C-alpha positions as a Markdown table, in Angstrom:
| # | Residue | x | y | z |
|---|---|---|---|---|
| 1 | Met | -11.2 | 54.7 | 23.7 |
| 2 | Lys | -9.4 | 51.5 | 24.8 |
| 3 | Phe | -10.6 | 49.8 | 28.0 |
| 4 | Ile | -8.6 | 47.0 | 29.7 |
| 5 | Ser | -9.7 | 44.7 | 32.5 |
| 6 | Trp | -7.4 | 42.3 | 34.4 |
| 7 | Asn | -7.8 | 40.2 | 37.5 |
| 8 | Val | -4.2 | 40.4 | 38.7 |
| 9 | Asn | -4.5 | 37.9 | 41.5 |
| 10 | Gly | -2.5 | 40.1 | 43.8 |
| 11 | Leu | -1.1 | 43.3 | 42.4 |
| 12 | Arg | 2.1 | 43.3 | 44.4 |
| 13 | Ala | 3.0 | 39.9 | 43.0 |
| 14 | Cys | 1.9 | 40.9 | 39.5 |
| 15 | Val | 4.2 | 43.9 | 39.6 |
| 16 | Gly | 7.1 | 41.5 | 40.2 |
| 17 | Lys | 6.0 | 39.7 | 37.0 |
| 18 | Gly | 6.1 | 42.6 | 34.6 |
| 19 | Phe | 2.9 | 44.4 | 35.3 |
| 20 | Asn | 4.3 | 47.9 | 34.7 |
| 21 | Asp | 5.6 | 46.9 | 31.2 |
| 22 | Thr | 2.2 | 45.4 | 30.3 |
| 23 | Phe | 0.4 | 48.5 | 31.5 |
| 24 | Asn | 2.6 | 50.8 | 29.5 |
| 25 | Ala | 2.5 | 48.6 | 26.4 |
| 26 | Leu | -1.3 | 48.3 | 26.4 |
| 27 | Asp | -1.7 | 52.1 | 26.7 |
| 28 | Ala | -5.3 | 52.0 | 27.6 |
| 29 | Asp | -7.6 | 55.0 | 28.4 |
| 30 | Phe | -9.1 | 52.9 | 31.2 |
| 31 | Phe | -7.2 | 50.1 | 32.9 |
| 32 | Cys | -9.2 | 48.2 | 35.5 |
| 33 | Leu | -7.9 | 45.7 | 38.1 |
| 34 | Gln | -9.6 | 43.1 | 40.2 |
| 35 | Glu | -8.3 | 41.1 | 43.1 |
| 36 | Thr | -5.6 | 43.6 | 44.0 |
| 37 | Lys | -5.3 | 42.0 | 47.5 |
| 38 | Met | -4.0 | 45.2 | 49.0 |
| 39 | Gln | -4.7 | 47.7 | 51.7 |
| 40 | Gln | -4.2 | 51.4 | 51.3 |
| 41 | Gly | -0.6 | 52.5 | 51.4 |
| 42 | Gln | 0.9 | 49.1 | 50.7 |
| 43 | Leu | 2.0 | 50.0 | 47.2 |
| 44 | Asp | 2.7 | 53.3 | 45.6 |
| 45 | Leu | 2.0 | 52.6 | 41.9 |
| 46 | Glu | 1.5 | 55.7 | 39.7 |
| 47 | Phe | 1.6 | 56.1 | 35.9 |
| 48 | Ala | 2.1 | 59.4 | 34.1 |
| 49 | Gly | -1.1 | 60.8 | 32.7 |
| 50 | Tyr | -3.4 | 58.6 | 34.8 |
| 51 | Glu | -5.5 | 59.1 | 37.9 |
| 52 | Ser | -6.3 | 56.1 | 39.9 |
| 53 | Tyr | -9.3 | 55.0 | 42.1 |
| 54 | Trp | -9.1 | 52.2 | 44.6 |
| 55 | Asn | -11.6 | 50.2 | 46.6 |
| 56 | Tyr | -10.0 | 48.0 | 49.3 |
| 57 | Ala | -11.5 | 45.1 | 51.2 |
| 58 | Glu | -11.7 | 45.3 | 54.9 |
| 59 | Lys | -10.1 | 41.9 | 55.1 |
| 60 | Lys | -6.4 | 42.1 | 54.5 |
| 61 | Gly | -4.9 | 40.4 | 51.4 |
| 62 | Tyr | -8.4 | 39.8 | 49.9 |
| 63 | Ser | -10.4 | 41.0 | 46.9 |
| 64 | Gly | -10.1 | 44.7 | 46.0 |
| 65 | Thr | -10.5 | 46.7 | 42.8 |
| 66 | Ala | -8.9 | 49.7 | 41.1 |
| 67 | Ile | -9.3 | 51.8 | 38.0 |
| 68 | Tyr | -6.5 | 53.8 | 36.3 |
| 69 | Thr | -7.9 | 56.4 | 33.8 |
| 70 | Lys | -6.7 | 59.2 | 31.6 |
| 71 | His | -10.1 | 60.8 | 31.8 |
| 72 | Lys | -11.2 | 62.5 | 35.0 |
| 73 | Pro | -14.7 | 61.5 | 35.9 |
| 74 | Leu | -17.5 | 63.8 | 37.1 |
| 75 | Asn | -17.9 | 61.5 | 40.1 |
| 76 | Ala | -16.4 | 58.4 | 41.6 |
| 77 | Tyr | -18.5 | 56.0 | 43.7 |
| 78 | Tyr | -17.1 | 53.1 | 45.8 |
| 79 | Gly | -19.2 | 50.0 | 46.4 |
| 80 | Met | -22.5 | 48.9 | 45.1 |
| 81 | Gly | -25.1 | 51.6 | 45.3 |
| 82 | Thr | -28.4 | 50.8 | 47.1 |
| 83 | Val | -31.4 | 51.4 | 44.9 |
| 84 | Asn | -34.3 | 53.0 | 46.8 |
| 85 | Ser | -38.0 | 52.5 | 46.1 |
| 86 | Asp | -38.1 | 55.7 | 44.1 |
| 87 | Gly | -35.3 | 54.6 | 41.8 |
| 88 | Ser | -32.7 | 56.9 | 43.4 |
| 89 | Ile | -29.3 | 55.4 | 44.4 |
| 90 | Ser | -27.6 | 55.8 | 47.8 |
| 91 | Tyr | -23.9 | 55.1 | 48.3 |
| 92 | Glu | -24.0 | 56.1 | 51.9 |
| 93 | Ala | -26.5 | 53.5 | 53.1 |
| 94 | Glu | -25.3 | 50.4 | 54.8 |
| 95 | Asn | -25.0 | 47.7 | 52.2 |
| 96 | Ile | -24.0 | 44.1 | 53.0 |
| 97 | His | -22.0 | 43.9 | 49.7 |
| 98 | Asn | -19.6 | 46.8 | 50.4 |
| 99 | His | -17.1 | 45.3 | 52.8 |
| 100 | Glu | -15.0 | 43.5 | 50.2 |
| 101 | Gly | -13.9 | 46.3 | 47.8 |
| 102 | Arg | -15.6 | 44.8 | 44.8 |
| 103 | Val | -17.1 | 47.7 | 42.9 |
| 104 | Ile | -16.0 | 51.1 | 41.6 |
| 105 | Thr | -18.3 | 53.3 | 39.5 |
| 106 | Leu | -17.0 | 56.3 | 37.5 |
| 107 | Glu | -19.6 | 58.8 | 36.1 |
| 108 | Tyr | -19.0 | 60.6 | 32.9 |
| 109 | Ser | -21.2 | 63.0 | 31.0 |
| 110 | Asp | -22.4 | 60.3 | 28.5 |
| 111 | Phe | -22.0 | 57.0 | 30.4 |
| 112 | Tyr | -21.2 | 55.2 | 33.6 |
| 113 | Phe | -18.2 | 53.0 | 33.8 |
| 114 | Ile | -17.9 | 50.2 | 36.4 |
| 115 | Thr | -15.3 | 47.7 | 37.4 |
| 116 | Val | -16.5 | 44.7 | 39.4 |
| 117 | Tyr | -15.1 | 41.6 | 41.0 |
| 118 | Val | -18.1 | 39.3 | 41.5 |
| 119 | Pro | -18.0 | 36.9 | 44.5 |
| 120 | Asn | -17.0 | 33.3 | 43.9 |
| 121 | Ala | -19.6 | 30.7 | 45.0 |
| 122 | Gln | -16.6 | 28.8 | 46.3 |
| 123 | Asp | -15.9 | 25.1 | 46.9 |
| 124 | Gly | -19.0 | 23.1 | 47.8 |
| 125 | Leu | -21.1 | 26.1 | 46.6 |
| 126 | Arg | -21.0 | 27.4 | 50.2 |
| 127 | Arg | -21.4 | 31.0 | 49.1 |
| 128 | Leu | -23.9 | 30.4 | 46.3 |
| 129 | Asp | -26.9 | 31.8 | 48.2 |
| 130 | Tyr | -25.0 | 35.0 | 48.9 |
| 131 | Arg | -23.9 | 35.0 | 45.2 |
| 132 | Met | -27.5 | 34.9 | 44.1 |
| 133 | Gln | -28.3 | 37.9 | 46.3 |
| 134 | Trp | -25.3 | 39.8 | 44.9 |
| 135 | Glu | -26.5 | 39.1 | 41.4 |
| 136 | Asp | -30.0 | 40.4 | 42.1 |
| 137 | Asp | -28.7 | 43.5 | 43.8 |
| 138 | Phe | -26.1 | 44.3 | 41.2 |
| 139 | Leu | -28.6 | 43.9 | 38.4 |
| 140 | Ser | -30.9 | 46.3 | 40.2 |
| 141 | Tyr | -28.0 | 48.8 | 40.6 |
| 142 | Ile | -26.9 | 48.7 | 36.9 |
| 143 | Cys | -30.5 | 48.9 | 35.7 |
| 144 | Ala | -31.0 | 52.0 | 37.8 |
| 145 | Leu | -27.9 | 53.6 | 36.3 |
| 146 | Asp | -28.9 | 52.6 | 32.8 |
| 147 | Lys | -32.1 | 54.5 | 33.1 |
| 148 | Arg | -29.9 | 57.7 | 33.5 |
| 149 | Lys | -27.2 | 57.0 | 30.9 |
| 150 | Pro | -25.6 | 54.0 | 29.2 |
| 151 | Val | -23.4 | 51.6 | 31.3 |
| 152 | Ile | -20.1 | 49.9 | 30.5 |
| 153 | Phe | -18.9 | 47.4 | 33.1 |
| 154 | Cys | -16.1 | 45.0 | 33.2 |
| 155 | Gly | -14.3 | 42.6 | 35.4 |
| 156 | Asp | -14.1 | 39.0 | 36.7 |
| 157 | Leu | -17.7 | 38.0 | 36.8 |
| 158 | Asn | -16.9 | 34.5 | 38.0 |
| 159 | Val | -19.2 | 32.7 | 35.6 |
| 160 | Ala | -18.7 | 30.9 | 32.3 |
| 161 | His | -22.1 | 31.6 | 30.6 |
| 162 | Asn | -22.3 | 28.8 | 28.0 |
| 163 | Asp | -20.5 | 25.6 | 27.1 |
| 164 | Ile | -18.2 | 27.4 | 24.6 |
| 165 | Asp | -16.9 | 29.5 | 27.5 |
| 166 | Leu | -14.9 | 26.7 | 29.2 |
| 167 | Lys | -12.9 | 23.7 | 28.1 |
| 168 | Asn | -14.7 | 21.0 | 30.0 |
| 169 | Pro | -18.3 | 21.9 | 30.5 |
| 170 | Lys | -19.6 | 18.4 | 31.3 |
| 171 | Thr | -17.3 | 17.8 | 34.2 |
| 172 | Asn | -17.8 | 21.3 | 35.6 |
| 173 | His | -21.6 | 21.5 | 35.4 |
| 174 | Lys | -22.2 | 21.7 | 39.2 |
| 175 | Asn | -19.0 | 23.5 | 40.1 |
| 176 | Ala | -18.7 | 27.2 | 41.1 |
| 177 | Gly | -18.8 | 29.4 | 38.1 |
| 178 | Phe | -20.8 | 27.0 | 35.9 |
| 179 | Thr | -23.9 | 26.2 | 38.0 |
| 180 | Asp | -27.3 | 26.5 | 36.4 |
| 181 | Glu | -28.1 | 29.2 | 39.0 |
| 182 | Glu | -25.1 | 31.4 | 38.1 |
| 183 | Arg | -25.5 | 31.0 | 34.4 |
| 184 | Gly | -29.2 | 31.8 | 34.7 |
| 185 | Lys | -28.4 | 35.1 | 36.5 |
| 186 | Phe | -26.1 | 36.0 | 33.7 |
| 187 | Ser | -28.8 | 35.2 | 31.1 |
| 188 | Ala | -31.2 | 37.5 | 33.1 |
| 189 | Leu | -28.6 | 40.3 | 33.1 |
| 190 | Leu | -28.3 | 40.1 | 29.3 |
| 191 | Ala | -32.1 | 39.9 | 29.0 |
| 192 | Ala | -32.4 | 43.2 | 31.0 |
| 193 | Gly | -30.7 | 45.1 | 28.1 |
| 194 | Phe | -27.0 | 44.4 | 28.2 |
| 195 | Lys | -24.6 | 42.8 | 25.8 |
| 196 | Asp | -21.5 | 40.5 | 26.3 |
| 197 | Thr | -19.2 | 42.3 | 23.9 |
| 198 | Phe | -16.8 | 39.5 | 23.1 |
| 199 | Arg | -19.4 | 36.9 | 22.5 |
| 200 | Thr | -21.5 | 39.2 | 20.4 |
| 201 | Leu | -18.5 | 40.1 | 18.2 |
| 202 | His | -17.1 | 36.5 | 18.2 |
| 203 | Pro | -20.1 | 34.2 | 18.5 |
| 204 | Asp | -18.2 | 31.0 | 17.7 |
| 205 | Glu | -14.7 | 31.7 | 19.1 |
| 206 | Gln | -13.5 | 29.7 | 22.1 |
| 207 | Thr | -11.0 | 31.8 | 23.9 |
| 208 | Phe | -10.4 | 31.7 | 27.6 |
| 209 | Ser | -9.3 | 34.3 | 30.2 |
| 210 | Trp | -8.6 | 32.2 | 33.3 |
| 211 | Trp | -6.7 | 29.0 | 33.9 |
| 212 | Ser | -6.3 | 27.1 | 37.1 |
| 213 | Tyr | -2.7 | 26.9 | 38.5 |
| 214 | Arg | -3.3 | 23.2 | 38.9 |
| 215 | Phe | -2.7 | 20.4 | 36.3 |
| 216 | His | -0.8 | 22.6 | 33.9 |
| 217 | Ala | -4.1 | 24.0 | 32.8 |
| 218 | Arg | -2.7 | 27.0 | 31.0 |
| 219 | Glu | -0.2 | 24.9 | 29.0 |
| 220 | Lys | -3.0 | 22.7 | 28.0 |
| 221 | Asn | -5.3 | 25.7 | 27.4 |
| 222 | Ala | -7.9 | 24.1 | 29.7 |
| 223 | Gly | -9.5 | 27.4 | 30.7 |
| 224 | Trp | -12.6 | 29.4 | 31.3 |
| 225 | Arg | -13.8 | 32.7 | 30.0 |
| 226 | Ile | -15.0 | 34.5 | 33.1 |
| 227 | Asp | -13.7 | 38.1 | 32.5 |
| 228 | Tyr | -16.0 | 40.3 | 30.5 |
| 229 | Phe | -16.9 | 43.7 | 29.1 |
| 230 | Ile | -20.6 | 44.2 | 29.2 |
| 231 | Val | -22.3 | 47.3 | 27.7 |
| 232 | Ser | -25.9 | 48.7 | 27.5 |
| 233 | Glu | -27.5 | 47.5 | 24.3 |
| 234 | Arg | -27.6 | 51.0 | 22.8 |
| 235 | Leu | -23.8 | 51.3 | 23.1 |
| 236 | Leu | -23.2 | 48.1 | 21.1 |
| 237 | Pro | -22.9 | 49.8 | 17.7 |
| 238 | Gln | -20.1 | 51.9 | 19.1 |
| 239 | Val | -18.0 | 48.9 | 20.1 |
| 240 | Gln | -15.3 | 48.5 | 17.5 |
| 241 | Ser | -13.5 | 45.4 | 18.8 |
| 242 | Ala | -13.3 | 43.0 | 21.7 |
| 243 | Ser | -10.3 | 40.9 | 22.4 |
| 244 | Ile | -8.6 | 38.6 | 25.0 |
| 245 | His | -4.9 | 38.9 | 25.6 |
| 246 | Thr | -4.1 | 35.2 | 26.1 |
| 247 | Asp | -0.3 | 35.8 | 25.6 |
| 248 | Ile | 0.0 | 38.1 | 28.6 |
| 249 | Met | 1.3 | 36.4 | 31.7 |
| 250 | Gly | 1.6 | 37.6 | 35.3 |
| 251 | Ser | -1.7 | 36.2 | 36.8 |
| 252 | Asp | -3.9 | 33.2 | 36.4 |
| 253 | His | -6.1 | 35.5 | 34.4 |
| 254 | Cys | -5.2 | 37.5 | 31.3 |
| 255 | Pro | -6.4 | 41.0 | 30.4 |
| 256 | Val | -9.5 | 41.5 | 28.3 |
| 257 | Glu | -10.1 | 44.5 | 26.1 |
| 258 | Ile | -12.7 | 46.5 | 24.2 |
| 259 | Ile | -12.2 | 49.5 | 21.9 |
| 260 | Ile | -15.3 | 51.7 | 21.8 |
| 261 | Asp | -16.2 | 55.0 | 20.1 |
| 262 | Leu | -17.3 | 57.4 | 22.8 |
């Protein structure tokens, strides 16, 4: 199966930049979007052979996620589930993280599949404390799922894990997306039994998935790798390839991909 993840930085704008052609050319089993920046009913975008699942932010023109898939799930869950003391998961309970449309979980017989748009710590790190709480709660959520069946999750995780994952690590050390705190949470996630597919398969390759619109960053390839496919460790032998489509335009991010034998 082919999985694609793409932060489109506004789906309506991306549609005007060739999104439909890219979608059809990639011909994925699962095609995930982050930062759709839409409300329900603003865009009727359907593709033959696909069902779609959408999670919208309450704030207009902000955040939002979607999944197009050729494979009907057993269940679809919107938002980050709350893990109870007995290990059960509630999707109905009030959850501070579920107002921004950042998480969709699809359940299949043999795995869970999640797309996620992780909050940015923002300029001046004014949202770093919230980001740390998000990281802890999301890790608790995916670990609870992983106890039931393996997990695949993808999206814009808004962190470059190691120096190789961005062009200018020294000058960005204390900036959002490359703080010690954010990188440490990513390390903790991996230590909990998950694998970064691209870095595992390409340990020494420096390839980026996001470039600032400023300073001609994409022309200079002064980018960051902040878009990921993460899998439960026990699924890693089934991952056949992991790639980053740096040639595809339409957003300040490019699509990332894995092919996995499921």
